FILOVEX-781820 format. One line per field, with one value per residue (C-alpha): x, z, y; residue in one letter; residue number from 1. Coordinates in nm, 2 decimals. Last residue first. Layout:
BEGIN
u	(X|...)
w	(Z|...)
v	(Y|...)
residu	(a|...)
num	(NUM|...)
END
This chain:
BEGIN
u	(14.29|14.42|14.28|13.94|13.93|13.99|13.71|13.47|13.56|13.51|13.17|13.04|13.21|13.22|12.85|12.76|12.93|12.73|12.41|12.48|12.54|12.20|12.01|12.16|12.12|11.75|11.66|11.78|11.61|11.33|11.17|11.09|10.85|10.67|10.64|10.48|10.24|10.15|10.08|9.82|9.68|9.59|9.48|9.27|9.16|8.90|8.75|8.39|8.48|8.55|8.79|8.91|9.01|9.20|9.19|9.13|9.05|8.93|9.13|9.43|9.45|9.41|9.68|9.92|9.89|10.15|10.40|10.34|10.39|10.71|10.85|10.78|10.92|11.24|11.28|11.24|11.50|11.74|11.71|11.72|12.04|12.29|12.04|12.15|12.49|12.46|12.17|12.29|12.63|12.47|12.24|12.53|12.74|12.48|12.37|12.33|12.30|11.92|11.84|12.08|11.91|11.57|11.70|11.88|11.58|11.36|11.59|11.65|11.28|11.21|11.45|11.33|10.97|11.03|11.23|10.97|10.68|10.88|10.94|10.60|10.43|10.64|10.49|10.15|9.85|9.78|9.80|9.43|9.33|9.43|9.35|9.52|9.84|9.86|9.74|9.74|10.06|10.26|10.17|10.26|10.59|10.66|10.58|10.85|10.93|10.63|10.38|10.54|10.21|10.08|10.33|10.23|9.85|9.86|10.10|9.90|9.59|9.73|9.94|9.74|9.61|9.96|10.04|9.82|10.08|10.38|10.27|10.24|9.92|9.96|10.34|10.34|10.07|10.27|10.59|10.41|10.23|10.55|10.71|10.41|10.41|10.78|10.70|10.46|10.70|10.97|10.72|10.61|10.97|11.05|10.76|10.83|11.20|11.10|10.85|11.10|11.37|11.13|11.03|11.40|11.51|11.66|12.04|12.22|12.50|12.82|12.94|13.26|13.53|13.57|13.45|13.61|13.95|13.91|13.82|14.11|14.36|14.22|14.26|14.61|14.69|14.55|14.75|15.07|15.26)
w	(9.75|9.81|10.17|10.04|9.79|10.07|10.28|9.99|9.91|10.27|10.27|10.00|10.08|10.46|10.46|10.22|10.45|10.75|10.54|10.47|10.84|10.92|10.64|10.73|11.11|11.06|10.85|11.07|11.40|11.24|11.11|11.48|11.50|11.18|11.32|11.63|11.41|11.22|11.54|11.64|11.29|11.31|10.97|10.89|10.56|10.47|10.22|10.33|10.69|11.00|11.11|11.21|11.02|11.20|11.09|11.45|11.69|11.95|12.25|12.06|11.85|12.17|12.36|12.06|11.98|12.25|12.09|11.75|11.89|12.07|11.76|11.55|11.80|11.85|11.47|11.43|11.70|11.57|11.22|11.34|11.54|11.28|11.01|11.07|10.91|10.55|10.45|10.68|10.50|10.16|10.27|10.41|10.10|9.89|9.59|9.27|8.99|8.96|9.02|9.31|9.46|9.45|9.58|9.88|9.96|9.95|10.19|10.43|10.47|10.48|10.76|10.98|10.94|10.98|11.30|11.45|11.35|11.49|11.83|11.86|11.80|12.08|12.33|12.30|12.22|11.89|12.05|12.15|11.79|11.67|11.30|11.23|11.42|11.32|10.97|10.84|10.95|11.04|10.70|10.51|10.70|10.59|10.23|10.21|9.85|9.68|9.89|9.90|9.85|10.14|10.37|10.23|10.29|10.61|10.77|10.63|10.80|11.14|11.20|11.49|11.61|11.66|11.90|12.17|12.44|12.35|12.60|12.61|12.41|12.18|12.16|12.10|11.84|11.66|11.66|11.53|11.26|11.15|11.11|10.93|10.69|10.64|10.55|10.28|10.15|10.10|9.93|9.70|9.61|9.55|9.31|9.13|9.08|8.97|8.72|8.58|8.55|8.36|8.12|8.06|8.01|8.28|8.26|7.98|8.07|7.90|7.66|7.75|7.48|7.32|6.97|6.98|7.06|6.76|6.54|6.67|6.61|6.26|6.18|6.31|6.10|5.80|5.87|5.90|6.23)
v	(11.45|11.10|11.11|11.23|10.94|10.69|10.85|10.84|10.47|10.38|10.54|10.31|9.98|10.02|10.12|9.83|9.58|9.72|9.71|9.34|9.29|9.43|9.24|8.90|8.97|9.05|8.74|8.45|8.56|8.76|8.44|8.35|8.65|8.55|8.20|8.33|8.54|8.22|8.03|8.30|8.31|7.94|7.81|7.51|7.36|7.09|7.33|7.26|7.33|7.12|7.25|7.60|7.91|8.18|8.54|8.66|8.37|8.62|8.51|8.39|8.71|8.92|8.74|8.76|9.13|9.24|9.00|9.14|9.49|9.38|9.23|9.54|9.78|9.58|9.55|9.93|10.01|9.75|9.90|10.26|10.25|10.13|10.24|10.60|10.53|10.43|10.66|10.93|10.94|10.95|11.23|11.43|11.36|11.54|11.34|11.55|11.29|11.36|11.00|10.99|11.30|11.12|10.79|10.94|11.16|10.84|10.66|10.95|11.02|10.64|10.57|10.86|10.75|10.37|10.42|10.65|10.42|10.12|10.27|10.45|10.12|9.96|10.21|10.04|10.25|10.07|9.73|9.71|9.79|9.45|9.46|9.79|9.71|9.35|9.26|9.62|9.79|9.48|9.32|9.64|9.65|9.29|9.38|9.65|9.72|9.57|9.75|10.09|10.27|10.06|10.23|10.57|10.52|10.33|10.58|10.87|10.74|10.63|10.95|11.10|10.76|10.63|10.90|10.74|10.76|10.99|11.25|11.63|11.59|11.89|11.88|11.50|11.53|11.80|11.59|11.28|11.47|11.64|11.29|11.16|11.45|11.41|11.04|11.16|11.43|11.16|10.93|11.21|11.31|10.94|10.89|11.22|11.12|10.77|10.90|11.16|10.89|10.66|10.94|11.04|10.68|10.47|10.42|10.26|10.03|10.12|9.86|9.68|9.69|9.35|9.45|9.79|9.64|9.41|9.70|9.90|9.61|9.56|9.93|9.93|9.62|9.79|10.11|9.90|9.86)
residu	(e|v|k|s|y|d|e|t|r|g|l|v|k|k|r|q|r|l|m|h|f|y|l|q|p|f|l|p|i|y|s|i|m|i|l|i|l|f|t|y|y|d|f|s|f|n|y|k|n|p|l|t|v|s|y|l|g|t|k|q|v|y|p|l|a|a|y|i|t|l|l|e|g|t|v|g|m|p|y|l|l|i|f|f|t|y|r|a|w|k|i|l|y|p|l|h|n|l|l|s|f|t|y|f|s|y|r|i|i|e|t|v|t|w|a|t|v|f|l|l|v|s|d|e|s|q|v|e|r|v|s|h|t|v|a|w|t|l|f|v|r|s|l|v|e|l|l|a|g|t|q|f|f|k|l|p|k|e|i|s|y|y|l|g|h|y|s|g|r|a|v|y|a|r|v|l|g|v|a|i|v|l|w|g|a|t|m|v|v|n|y|i|v|l|y|a|t|a|l|a|g|p|g|k|k|k|k|p|a|v|d|g|h|a|a|k|s|t|g|q|a|a|a|s|m)
num	(225|224|223|222|221|220|219|218|217|216|215|214|213|212|211|210|209|208|207|206|205|204|203|202|201|200|199|198|197|196|195|194|193|192|191|190|189|188|187|186|185|184|183|182|181|180|179|178|177|176|175|174|173|172|171|170|169|168|167|166|165|164|163|162|161|160|159|158|157|156|155|154|153|152|151|150|149|148|147|146|145|144|143|142|141|140|139|138|137|136|135|134|133|132|131|130|129|128|127|126|125|124|123|122|121|120|119|118|117|116|115|114|113|112|111|110|109|108|107|106|105|104|103|102|101|100|99|98|97|96|95|94|93|92|91|90|89|88|87|86|85|84|83|82|81|80|79|78|77|76|75|74|73|72|71|70|69|68|67|66|65|64|63|62|61|60|59|58|57|56|55|54|53|52|51|50|49|48|47|46|45|44|43|42|41|40|39|38|37|36|35|34|33|32|31|30|29|28|27|26|25|24|23|22|21|20|19|18|17|16|15|14|13|12|11|10|9|8|7|6|5|4|3|2|1)
END
């Protein structure tokens, strides 16, 4: 093959070669690392608060009050990521104070706390390109128990709030009014509960597929080694 032909071949190959995707810039990476470190620390604060309150009280009843402020702050800080959790934190648990001592609150708070500590640690180490296998394994394994645990706590908390919402008419708008508009918050909460039926299985089985995809590769690689 002539030099000209070789040059043409290389040029053509260069034209069709896939371009490497650029990662986030240094400033964006620094911001994301700081954000994930802060969120990890925040959920660790909540976890420590839960343990300390339990040790001090000798009971899990009323533990919500010991972590109420940091929970609201850090969960609201992740507004765009987990809008449904923000809704449960403010529109249900905060608004209906009678449910704050329910056992179901401890269920979802514990599930959220462990999940978020693992998740933000995973993001932080991934951004730094130093992801320990233990954190990767925890990210794609703990959800098997934590997701059903959290969903159960969320549904039971909403269910416990229903009688108080119906009795007080919380957030409901009745006719007649100048806007000719009505809204029944009680019915809305029931619809929210029903929405878990199609949504949760999709998310759960998606994570199971991701687990097989991510951890399966690691196991196959180890066998080759």
